[in-house]
Structure formats: structure tokens, C-alpha cells
N, C-alpha and C positions, 0 to 999 in steps of 0.2 A: 229435398234435394234430388228425389227420383223424380219429380215432376220437372224440375228444370233439366234434368238428364233427358227425359223423355221429349219434352215439349221445344227445348232448344238446344241441349249439347249434341243429341244425334241427329236433328234436322241440320244442323251447322256441319256437323263433321262429314254428313254424306251430301251436304250442299241440295237439300231435298226439302223445299218449303212444303211442298205436298204432303210430305212425311208428318210435319207439325200439325198442318190443317187436318189431316186424316185422325191423329190422335186427340185433337182438339174435340172432332166433331164424336168422338167415340165417349169422351168426358161429357159432352154436352148432353148426349143423349140419355146417359146415365143421371145426372144432375136434374133433368128437365122431364124424365119419363115419356120421351119421344117428342116432345113438345117443339124442340128445335129442330127435329127431323120434318116436321110438317112445313114449319115456315120455311126452312131450305128449300123444301121441294117446292113449295109455291113459287118461289123465287128462280128455281131452275127451270121451270116450265115457262117462265119469261126469258131468261138470261141464256139458256140453253134450248132454243126450239129445236123441235124434230128434224132430223135430216131429212132430206128427200130420197129415200132409199130406192133401188130397183125393185121391181115387183118380183116376188119369189115365183120360181119356177116349182117348187116344191108344194106351195101353199096358194090356196085363194085369198082374196080379201076377205069372204065371209068365212073361211075357216080362222083366218088370224083374229077375225072380231070375237067369233065363238072361243076360241083359246083365252083371248084377253078376259072375256066375260067369267069364264070359269075361273081362272086364276084371281081375278079380283074378288071373285066369292070366297073360294076356298084355299088360295095361297098355293095351289099345286095342280099338275095335271099331268099325264101321260101323254106324251105328243103322238099324234096319229102317223106318224112315220118312224122308220126304224134304220139305224145305220145298215148299210150293206154289208155282205160278206166281206167284199174286198178291203171296205173301210176297217171292219174289226181286224181282218188279217193285218193291214198294214200298220195299226196301233200295236197290235201285240207283237209283231214282228219287231217293232221299234225298243218296245219295253223289254223284251227277252234277248235284246242285243247291245243294248246301252247302258252305260253304268247309271244307277240310281245312288240315291243316298238316303240314311235315316236321319235321326235328329241332329247327327253331325254333318253339317253341308260339306266339310272339307273330305270326308270319308268316302270314297268310290266303292259301290258294291254291285257287282254283276250278278243278275238274278235270272234263273231260267225257270221254267214250270217245273221241272224235277230238282232244282237245287234252290230252295228259297230259304235264305238266312232266318233263324230264330233270335228272339232277345229284342224285337221292337215291334210294335203294334202296326206300324204303317211305314212302307217306303216310298219315295218318290223321285219323279225324274225332274231335269233341269227344264224350265220353260222356255229358255234361250234355243235349246234343242228341239222342243215340241212346235216352236215358231217356223223351224226350217224344212218340217214336214210337209210335202205337197198335199196329204191327205187332209191336214188340219187347215191349211190354206183354203182349200176348195170348200171345207165346211164352213167357214167363216164367210168367204167370198159369195157363194151361190146359196148357202143355208137361210132358212127364215129367222134365225137366232137373234139378229141384230132387230130387226121388226118387231118380234115378240117382247123382246126387253124395253125396247123403246116403246111400245105400246103399253107395256105395263106401268112403266116410270113415268110416262108422260113427258119427256124430255130426252134431248140428245144423250144417249148413255156413253160412257168410255168403256171398252173391254179392259178389264182390270186384271183378270187372272186367267190363264190357260194352266191347267193343272192335270196331272196324270199321277194316280199312287196305287198302290197294291197293298191290302191289307192281308194279314194273316193271322192264324191262332196265336194268341197272346195270354199269358197270364201274368195279371197285373193291373193296375188303374189305368184306363186310357178315357180321357174325357169324352170323345166322341161317342161313348156307349152310353152316357148319362144324358138325360134330358136336358135342353139349353135351346135358347135361342141366339142367332149370330148378331152381334154389333158392329156391323162393317161399312159404317157410314150412314148418312142420312136417307138412302136409297139405294137399291141393289139387288141384283136378281140371278139367279144361277141355273145351269142346265147341267144334268148328269148324263153320263153316258156308259151304259154297261157294256163292258168289253169282255165279261164272263158272267155266267148263268148267276144270278141273284135270287138266293130263295132262303128258307129257315136253315140256319146253319153255314150259309155262305155271304151272309150280312145283308139281311132284309132290314130297308129303312123304313123308320117309324115316323110319322108326322101327324101332329093334332090339327085337323081342319079348321081354317078360319081363324088361327091364331096370330095372324101375320102382321096385325095393326103393330106400329110400333109404340104406342102408348098401351101398358099392359097393367092388369089389375095390381094394385100397390104392392102386394106382398111379392109378385114377380117382376117389379121393375127393373131391377138391375140385370145385366146381362151376366149370368153365371150359371153353375149347374144345379139343377133342382130335382127334389125327390118326386118319383112317379107319384105316390100316394097322394102328395100334397096338391099336385097338379090335378090330378083326378076325382078331388075333392070338390073342385071347381067346374072342370070341364067333365062332360058325359064322357064316359069311358068309349061309347061308341062313335065319337070325332076321331078316334085314332085309325088313322089310316097306315097300311103295310104295303110298301111299295118292293114288288118283286118282279121278276121278269127275265127273259132269255137274253143272252148277249145281243147287243144292238138295240136295246129298250132304251129310249130317251125321256128323262123325267125333268120336267120344269117345275122348279120351287122358289118362292120366297122364304130364305130361311130365316127370316125376320120371327117366322112362326116356331113353334116349339117343337123340336125333332130331336132324334137320336139315332145312331146306328145300332146294330145288333151283333153279339160276340161271334166273329167268325171261329167256327168249330172245325170245319175241315177245308180243305183245300185252300182256297185264297178269292179275295174280289179284287178283280182291276177295273178300275174307273177313272174316266176323265172328266175333268169338270170345265166350264167356262163360266166366268162371272163377269157381269156387266154392272156398272156403278154409275151413279149422278156425280160422283168426285174421282179424282184418280186415287188409287189405292196402290201405294207402294208394298212390295211383298219382300220378304227376308231374301230370296234368291235374287232379286235385281238390285238390292242393296250390296249384296256380296258379289255379284257380277255384273257389269255392264250390259244393258239389253239394248241392242242395236236392231232397229226396225228391219225387217226383211222386205225387199220389193218382192211386188206379187203381181205378174203382167195380168192385167185385165180387170183388177178389181176396181170396182166403182169407186170413185171419190169420195162418196158418202159414205160407204161402208169403210173406207180407209180413214177417215174421219173419226169413227167410232172407235177403229181399232189401231190407232195409231202408234199406240206403245209397242206393238207386235209388227205391223205391217204398213208397207206404204204403197201405194198404187204407182204402177208404172206401164208404160206402152207396151202393146204386144198382145 
């Protein structure tokens, strides 16, 4: 009955075929240990040819090629550019003046640096509010992120998620602190933007280098939570990379690789994420509230074709 509900009932209720396809692709990944993903991505490179994106003013073609080579090999890299102080200030000002939510999407929570509620590990902001921020619009329109994701995936991606969250000290179980890999479709790629200093005690991110292939060793084939000792019986501990950095650091990562967060022991970690995917990925937020694309003057039509869920190109 749960299968009928997940693959038929909910997609019909929300009138979202893409929700059914997304969940089917997750199931097929688990059933085939990534074999489905490989076949789909071969087709995607034919059916979703790369968009003709404008040249990036922030990175040369050689830099983009070098980043892609690093990503294809290791599954992660820290980008050689950082958010500006103005960008960080704009995003932080939004976060600490706009209601967020915890696990209950219907409960608004106002957060400030000096008044952060306890009781939940993570608080998030609504992506329809994020899409209206000029700082994010310019990041997507002018930044190299569409090009990096497109190079990595080998097809025209779609901007699937724009997320902003705050992690706080939490006593209890939180899946993000245990090793896992993400099953979010046959091909996807993420950027993480540090909006607070990230170090030991404030949310260092751990990743096992070169584990991003969708086909995993048999005992780790299913997307789930894994014991650290079992993983390092197979992978050398030296392949574990700790991602730290000051506010403004930008991490690019294929989270199909094994990764985990670390416990927040003091202060908080404020992070923005954008995710690109080879398929449409409906989010709980957009199922709860209709997402209407925002017109962005001057956004290149090819960029808008990738970011169509959130943005539309307009003259000006």
C-alpha cells in the first residue's frame, strides 16, 4: 500500500508526474545498484544536450575544465572563488529577519544570532522567498555554477533546489551526522556556500574522496546510513577529507559520495545550497506551497532554461 501511495496517490494528489518519476528513479537506483542511473545518464546526454551558456566572467574556460577534472576524479572541490562580504551580509540579513521553519512546515520561527531556538537540529527557510532575493538571482545569472554542473553531468541540468538552513547544537539523533550517500536521482550535483565560519565544533563536513560512483560495493549498495568502521574497513581512512573554511567558502560536491556532517558543539552553522539535477526533483516545500518563477532582468535564456523552476528571463 505504501508503494501505491508514494508512486500513484501522492503524485495524483499534487498533480505532479515528476514526483512519481523521481521516486521511481530512487527505487530503480536501489534495485539496480546504480545500473539504472548509468543508462539514464547516457540517454540524458542525447535527449538533454548541453545549453549554450554565456561565458563566465568569474572563471576562464581553463579553470572550468580544471574544476571538472578534479570533480570527476575526487567528487569534490573547494572553488577558487568566494562569496563577497556584501553577498554574505545580504544572505545573513535575510536569514535573521525572515521566518524559518523546522520539521513542521506550518510553524514559523523567527531566528536571530542571539535568539536561536533549541529542540531541533536544523531550521530552514522557504525557497520561494530565497528566489526573490536579488543576491541569489545574480549568483545564478552571473556565476559559474550552471556551467560547472553542466560539465560534470554532461547534459543540460535543471536547478532543482535552492536551500538555506541553520544547524545548531542538538542532543539526539540526526541522520546528517552519520555516513550516508544521497539518492536524489540518476545524476545530481551540489554547491554549498558557507555563511558562517565552519570548523571543528561548528559543522566541519566530511567526505570520502572518489566514492561518488553510483554503483557501490555490494554491502553499501542501498542508500542509507552506514557505520563508519564498516566504511573504513573498505576505504582507506586517508581518503576522508574534512571541509572547513571561513564564511564565503564555496564547496562543490557530488553527494552520491559517502559524506556526513559533524556535530555542532557551539554557535551555529549557516549554509546555503544549490542543487542541479538531470531530472526534475520536487521538494516538500514546493508541494506545500506553489512555486512561481521570478522574472530576472537580463538573465540569459540558456541560464533560464536550467533555472526555469525558480527564474524566468525578462528584457531589461
